[in-house]
N, C-alpha and C positions, 0 to 999 in steps of 0.2 A: 497436392498431397492427398492420397486416398486412404484415409484412416478406416473407412468401411471394410477394406480388405483385411485389416488387422482386428477390428472390433466385431465384425459380423461375418466371419469367414464361413463359406459353405463347406470347405474342407481344409483340414490342417495337416501339415507334415511335421511330425516331431522328430527333429534331427538330433541324434544323441540319445535316443530312447534307450533305457537300460532295464534289464531284469534284476540287477543287483540292488537290494534294498539300501535305503539311506544314501542314495545318490540323487543328484538333481534330475537326471534323465528318468529315473524310476519315479520320483515324487511327482514330476510333471505328468507322466503317464497316469498315475493314480488319481491326481486331481481332475484331469480331463475326463476320465472314465467315471470316477465316483460322483462327480457333479452332474453327469449325464449330458455331455456335449451332444447337441442335436445334429451336427454335421458328420461328415466322414472323417475318420482319423487314420492317418498313415504313419507308420513307424519306420525310422531309418537308423541303422547301425551297421558298420562294416562286417560284423560277425553274422548277420542274418539271423535265421531261426524264427522263433516265436516269442512273444511276450504277452502274457495274459490271454493266450489263445488267439492272438492276432499275428499275422505274418509280418516279418521285419524285412524291409528292403535293404540291400547292401549299399546302395548309393542313391543320391537324389535322381540321377539319370534314369534309374529303373522305375521311378514313380510315374503314374498316369498323369495326363493333363487335367486341368480343371481345379487345381489346388490354389486357394487364395492366400493362405498364410503358412509360413515356415517358422516354427519356434526352434531356435538353434541353441543347443547346450553342448558345445564341443570345445576342444582346445582352441584358444584364440588364433593360433597359427594356421588352422585349417578353415577359418571363417571366410576369408576372401574367395578361395576356390569354391566353397559351398555356395556363396552368393552368386557366383558365375553360373553354377549348375541350376540354381533356383530360377535365375533369369531365363535360362534355356527352356525351362519347364513352364514359363509364363506365370510364375508365382509373383504376386505384386506386393505382398505384405511380409515383413520380417520382424521377428522379436528376437534379438540376440541377447540371450541370458549370459553368455560367456563373459568372464572378466579377462583382464590382461591387456587393457587398452590404455587410454591416456592417464588413467589413475595410477599406472605403474611407472611412468617416467617417459623420457624422450622417445625410446623405441616404441612403446605402446601408443604414444601420441601420434607417431608417424603411421602406425598401423591403423589407428582410428581415422586419420585423415584419408588414407587410401580407401577404407570402408565407406566413408561418407561420399567420397568422389564416385565410387562405383555405384552406390545407391542412386545418386543424382543422375549419373549417366544412364542408368537403366530405367529411371522413372519409377523406382520402387519407394515404398514407405517403410522406414526403419524405426522401431522402438528399441532403445538401448544404445550401445551395448552396456554390459555390466548392470543388468537390471533384474528385477524379480519376476516380471512378466505382466500379463494383462488379464482382466476379468470382465465378462459381460453376463449379468445375472438375468437378462431378459428371458422369459420362458421359451421364446422361439430360438434362443441361441444357447444359453446355459454353458458358457465357456469359462472354465477356471484354468487359465493358462499361466499359472504361477506356482511356486512351490512353498507357499505358506502352509502351516500345519493344519489349519482349520478351513473347512469349506466356507465360501462367502455367504453372507446374509443379504437377502433382497431388500432394496430400499430405493431412495430417489436421488442419491448423491453420485456425482461424477468426481472421483478423487484422483489427483495427480500427486505422486510422491517421487521426489528426486532421490530419496534414500530407499533402497530396496528393503533393507532389514527393518526400517521403521514401518514401511508399508505392510510388510508381512506381519509384524507385531500387531498392527491395527486390525488387519483382516482377522487375526486370531481372537480379538476381543470385541468384535462388533456387537455381539449379543449383550455383553456387559455394558457397553456404551449406550445401548438402546437405540442404535441407528443401523442402517443398512446401505449397501452400495447398489447403484444401477450399473456403473462401470468403474473400472479401476485401471490406471496406467502407471506403471513404474518406469519413469523416463530415463533413469540411470545417467549415463554420460551425455545424453541429449545430442547425439551426433546428427540426428534428423528431427524427430518429434520432440517438442518441448512443451512447456505449459501453455504457451500461446497457441500451438497447434491443437492441443486438446480443447482449449476454450473455443476455438473456431469450429471444431467438429461438434462439440456438445451444444453449441448455440441452438441448433435445430433438432436436437435429439429430445423428443417429447418426454421420455421416461427419466431423463436427467433434469431434475427440477432445481437443483442447486449444485454449485461447483466448489470443491475444496482443493486447496493447493498446499503442498509442503514443498518449499523451495529453499535451496541454499544459494542459488544464483538466478538472476533473471537475464536470459539471453535475449538479444534483439529488443531492448526496452521500448523503442518507438512502435514496433509491431505489436508488442504485448499491450501497450497503451491503446492502440487503435482497436484491437480485437476485444480487449476486456471492457473498454468504455462502451462499446456497442452491445456486448453480450450481457453486461451487468444491468442493463435496462430491461432485460427480458427475464433474467433469473439471478438470484444472489450469487456472488463470488466471495468466498472467504479464504484468506491466505495466512499461513504461518510462514513468515520469511525468517529463517534462521540466520545467524551471523550478525546480530545487532551490534556486537562489540568490535566489529572489524575496523581497522585503521582508516583514517580519512583518505580522501581521493588522492591527495598529494601533499607535499610539504609546502602548503600554500602560504603566501606572505601577506595576503590581504585579509581584512576582517571576515569578509564573506567566505573566502577560501578556508580560513582556519576554523570557522564554525561549521563548514560543510563536512560531509563525510558520506561514505557509501550507504550507511543506513538511513541518513536523512534523504538521500536520493531515492532509495527504495521506498521509503515511507511516502515521499511525494508522488512517486509513480503510482503506487497502489491507491492513494487517496484520489488522485486525478482520474484514475480509471474506474472509480466506483467500487473498488475492491475493499472489503472490510478486513482490516488486518488484525489478527489475533496474536497474542504474546505467548501462548502456551497451547499444547495439545488439548489440555483439559478445556480451555476456553473455546478452542476450535470446534470440538465436538459438542459442547454445551450449546453453542450457538446453532450448530447444524441441527440439533434436536429441535430447537425452537422453529427453525425454518421448515423442517419436515412436517411439523404438527400444528403450526399457527398460520393464520392469514397475515398479510401485511396490514398494520393498523391504519386507521384513518387520521390519527393524531397521536400526541404523546401524553395524554391525560390518563394517569394510572390510579386505579382504586385497589385497595388492599382489604381482604377479608381474612380475619385471623381469630384464633382462640387464645392468643397470648400476646401481651403488649410488647415484650422485648424484641422479638424478631421483626415485628411490624415497625418499630422505631428504627431498627437498622435498615429495613427496606426503604423507609421514608428518606433516611439519610442518603441511601444509594440513588434514589430517584433524583434528588437534588444534585448529587455529585455528577450524574450523567447529563444534567441540564434538561431533564424532563419535568413534567408537572404532576403534582398530586391533584387528582380530579376533585372538583367541588361538587358534592352531591346536592341534588335539588331538594327543596323542602318536601316535595311530594315523596321522593325516595326515602328521606329520613322518617317521614310519618309512617310509611309502610313498614320500615324496619322497627320502629317503636311499637307497632301493633302486635308484634310476636316476640321480640327480643326482651329479655328481663331488664328491669330498670337500671341495673348495674352496668349494662352493656353501653358501649359508645357507638352512636350512629353517625358520627363524623368519620371522615376518611383519615386514617385507617378505621374500618368497622371492626371493633373488638367485641366479639360475641361472648367473651369470657370463657374460662376453662371448662365450665360445665356444659358448653354448647352441645346439644345432641345432633345426630345426623340430619334431622329435619331442619334445624336452624342453618346448617351449612347449605342445604338445598335452597331454602327460601331466600336466604341472604344473598347467595350468589346470583340467583335469578333476578332478584330485585335490583341489585347493583348493575348487572349487565343491561337491564332495561333502561337505565338512566342514559339519556342522549349525551350527557357530559362526560361519559366514561368511554375511553378507547381501549383499555387493556385492564385485565383483572388478575391480581396475584392472590392465590389462596394459600394461606399458611395453616399448617396443622401440626400440633404437638400432642403426643399421646396423653390423654387424661381420662379418668373415670371409665376405663374399659372400652372406649370408642375405638373400633378397629380401623387401622390406617387404610387397609385395602377397601373397606366399605366406603370411607370418605373419598378415596381416589376414584372408585367406580361411580359415585354420585357426581363428582366433578366431571367425569368423562360423559356421563349421561346428559348432563346439562350442556356440555360443549357440543354434543350432537344436535341439540335444539338451537344453539346459537353459534353457528359456524363463522359468523361475520366478525367476531371480536376475539383477539388472542386471549387465551387463558393459560396460566402456568401455575403449577403447584410447588410449594415448598413444604416438604414433609420431613421434619426433624425427628426421625424415627430410626429404627434399626436397619442394618444392611439387608436383613431378610426381606424387608418390604421392596427394596429395589431389585433384589434377586427374583422375587415373585413377579414384579412387573415385566421382567425380561421374558417371561413365559406367556405373557398376555398380548393381545392386540391393543397397544396403547395409543390413545388419540390426543393426549395432553402431555407436554413436557413436564417432568417432575425433577426437582432438584433438592439437595440436602440443606442448602443455606439460602437465606434471603437475598444476599448479594448476587448469587448465581442467577436467581430468577429475574432480578432487575437488570442484570447484565444482558440476559437473553432478550428482554424487552428493548433494551438500548440498541441491540443489533437489528431488531425488526424495525425500530424507529429510524435508524440510519439508512436502511434500505428504502423506507418510505420517503425520507428527505431527498435521497439520491434520485428516486423516480420522479419527484416533483421538481427537481432542480432543472432549470433550462440548460440545454446542451452547451450553450456558450459559443461565441464566435471569436475568431482571431482577426482583429481589426488591422487595417493598413493605414499608415500615416505617411504624409509627404516628408521627405528627408533629403538632405544634401549629401548624397552618397559619395559624390566626387570629392568633397572636402574631407570626408573621413578617409577615403582611399589615399588621398595625398598625405594625410597625417601618418597613417600606418606605413606607407611606403617610405616616408622620410625617416621614421624610426628604424625601419629595417635597413635602410641605406647606411645608417650610422651604427649598425649592429647592436641596436638597443632593443630590449624586449619590454621596456617600461616607458610609458609616455610621461612627459613632464606634466606638472600641474596645469600649465597654460594649455598644453595640447589636449589634456583630458577634458578640461572645461570646454574647449573649442569643439571637441567631439560630441559632447552632450548637446551643445547649442545646435550643431548640425542636425541633430535628431529631434529638435523641438522641445528639449527639456529645459525648463526655466532655470536659469542660473543667476546668481547675483551679478550686478553690474561690476565689471572689472576692466583694468587696463594694465598692460605690461610696461613696467618702467625699467630702463637699463642704467639709470643713474639717479643720484640723490635729487637732482633738480627735477628730473622727469617725475619721480615719485611724488615730490611736493606739488608739482603742477597738477598731476592727475588727481591727487587727493583733494586739492582745492576745487577741482571741477566736480568731482563726485559728491563732495560735502561730507563733513565730519559728523560722527565718528567713522573711521575706516579701519579695515583690517589689512595688514601687510603680510604676504606669504612669499617665501622664496620659491622659485621654480627652477629645477636643476635636472640636467640629463644624467646625473650620476648619483644623486641622493633623492630617494623617493619618499622616505618617512620624515616629513618636515618637522613634526612636533618633537621627535627624538633629538633633534639638534638645535632646538630653539628657533626654528625657521618660521614660526607663525606668531605674529604680534597682533593682538586684538585690542579694540577699544581705544585706538589712537585718536585724540581729540583736538589736536592742533598741529600746525605746520612745524613748530619748534619741536614738539614731541616726536613727530614723524621723522624729522631729520636725525634726531638723537637715536631713535630706534633703528633707523637704516644703518647708521655708522656702527652701532653696537652689533647688529646682525652680521655685517660683513667682517667685523673683527672676530666674532665668535667662530665664524666659518673658517677664517684664516688660521686661527689657533688650532683647529682640528684638521687643517689641510683639505678642506672641502670646497674651497672656492672654485676649483676646476669643474667645469660643466655647468656653472651657474648661468642661467639665461637672464636673470634679473629678478625683480619682485613684482608680484601682482598686487595692485592696489584695488581693494574691493569695498563696495558698500557694506556696512555692518548691518546685517539683517537682525532685527529684534524678534526673538522667539524663544519661549521657555520649553518648547517641545522639539527635541532633536531626534529625528528618525534616521534610519540607515536603509539603503537599498543597494542591491548590487548583483553581481554575477560571479558564479564559480563554476568550474567545469570538472565533472566527474569523468574519469577515463572510460567507464563503462556506460553510464547513464546519460552523459552529455551535459549541456549547459543547464544550470539551475539558477533561478532568480530568488533573491532573498529580500525580505522586508522585516523591519522590527524597530525596536528601541535603539537609538544610535548614540552618538557622542562618545563620551569616555566610558559609558556603561555597556557598550555593545558586547564585549567579551566577558564582562562580569555578570550581567543579568541574563544574557543569552535569551532575551525575549524576542525570538526571531522565528520566521516561518519561511520554508523553502517550497518552491514548486518547480517542476521541470519546464523548460521552454520547449515548444512555444506555449505562451500563456493564452488562455481565452479571457474574455472580459469577465466571465464568472470566476475564473481562477484568481484574477487580480482583486476582485471585490472580496472574495473569501479570505485572501491573504491578509489584507489590512484589518479585517474583522476578527481574525483568529489569534492575534497577539494580545497580551494583557494591556499593552499601551493603547488599545483601541478606545478605552474609556477617556483617555486624554484627548484623543482626536475628536471624540463626540462633543467635547466642550466641557469637561469636568471642571469644577471649582471656578466657574465664571469665565473660563477661557472661550475665546471665539471658536466655534466649531471649525474644524479643518475642512478644506475643500477636498473631500475624499475622492471625488471624481477626477481631480487633477493628480492626486497620488496614484490612483489606479492607472491613469493614462501614462504616468512616468514609468510604472512597471511594464506596461505594455510596449512602450517605446524602447525600453531596454531589451525586451524580448525580441522585438523586430530587429534591433541593432545586431544582436548576436546571430540571428538568422541570416542577416545580410553579410556579416563579417565574422564567420566562424573562427577566424584566427585570434579573436579576442578571447582570452582564457579567464581573466579576472577583471572585475570592475567594482569599485566602491564609490558610492556617493555617501559620504559621511562627514558632516551631518547633512541630512535633508531637513532644513529648518522649516517648521510650520509657523508662518508669520502670526504674531500676536494681533496685528492690525486687521488682517482680513482672512486669515486661515490659509493663505496661499502657500503651497510647498515650494521651497527654493533650494536648489543645490548650491551649497557654498564651497564645497571641496570635492574633488574627485581624484581617483587614481585608477589607471588602466594598465593592464599587463597583457602582453601577447604570448601566444604559444611559442615555444622555442623553435627557431627555424630548423 
């Protein structure tokens, strides 16, 4: 894919150029010329003539050779023929502004498929269709190839927007946002170029220092993950993924499946790719401002300098909420602060200079705190008191930032909107926010990027497994037209992949059940295993804590009687007699398959609480060892696994290995759509994780 032909064209053909005001063809012409496009611009319209003193060609075939990019703004029904003509002229890049494709229904979808096929056949690169256009603010290019009302503002951001109207709105308010774009791509229907394509291109574009994404869907998730994971280690990627409330992947019957959903899958994909996900446009651009104006910090220790206690307390709360640290100022730093601050001031962190603090105190306090080696980031809070001018304080902060470029500084100025308007007219070098929580949120994003850069890349381990045994189990189920394995088969499948299960034996009669229980040793658990009934607990098919042969025989007869009452005895394989594992910590792990994102691995608090507490974490397969380690530490139940309240610490390495083995299992057998290990009991005796029940479902044939 040659995005350079689109983003750095030496010559552009505007197909559909128009002299009529308030048309897309006219607005595109005005934006290209008003912004001062550095290359040659050729206009095409069947009427010919002139537009703005430039000659207009009646067809693409009349154009000279040597044109890199065609921006097409004509009726959709003429687009395919126009692409043919562009190919004849050697044009490699296309931006199809025209609507009327898959967004309109089946006929439009067919037209778009034909367009994509043509582009692929010709080896062209297509942005769109149904898009706003593209922008490159580099001084050597200066291409505003879209029809937003305002001309773009230069900055360091590469921005992808799936929504054209939203992208146009953002281009119009860049000055107010206090940011600027290096390049902008409105991907529209993504028939060819998508977010992953832009990430791949911008990875090596030096003037794009950070990448922002607005996405409603993520095409080719595995390719996105590969490219984003690599690029996010070179420059920050921030994403606003809309559609969080979308319905789940399927009408799933397992716990894992019912807790999964499209947004959990998207969240996992972005997290594993090192992409910082934002929940609103406001947060997206607040974070972008921080990345534009701050270095990546060396740690998460934050100092706060303020002239008011209230906002500093709120900032302190936010630091804790984000899991960062309040810096501990050294005694030397405190002594220096005491030497010039009034006795009423607080020299602990937050450093409260009190309301009467003059400009000089802001300067000296900020410089003193920045010099402390135990401080990684500094938040400066200003409230207007006693005639001190907000712009003077802001300038002092920026002056000090110029002397100390190694540490992030952010300002929280709770003052009038006129202050922020005045900033938009200046060359600003520090991000300024209205509220304390915004400033700390910006530091959190910088810190997340630091942790991502420090995080090992992770490896996908490979384990020995009995693949033949699993293949036989799956083929047997398919042969009987079943898409759900029995409990016995599910446990056998786990054992084939080296996952520790509790000792068990299949009994097909009361006498066998008693004999096996006597061999295993009481107490035992008895579970029905059936080819027709998978949810055992719903029908009383699980009997726990059986302590004698007499009790076992009574429970066995009662179980069969209850099944007969409900007409469920057909399909019964027998009962599993299992050792009763003693453990107060019941976890769950499993697999669900999203139709777009593919298999997802789950881990969390299990047992009867799984769907009530929903203390679970999802990651897309394949898992790396880093993914598995992060999963078990990201749930609230992690403190139980560490050994809270005198419990034996869990063998966390074995839990991680269980997750990794499930990930390998689904890679080897993609026909497995759902898998639940619930509960995965952590033994009180030695912390070993043991799968005591399992349920496996296959994709429908």
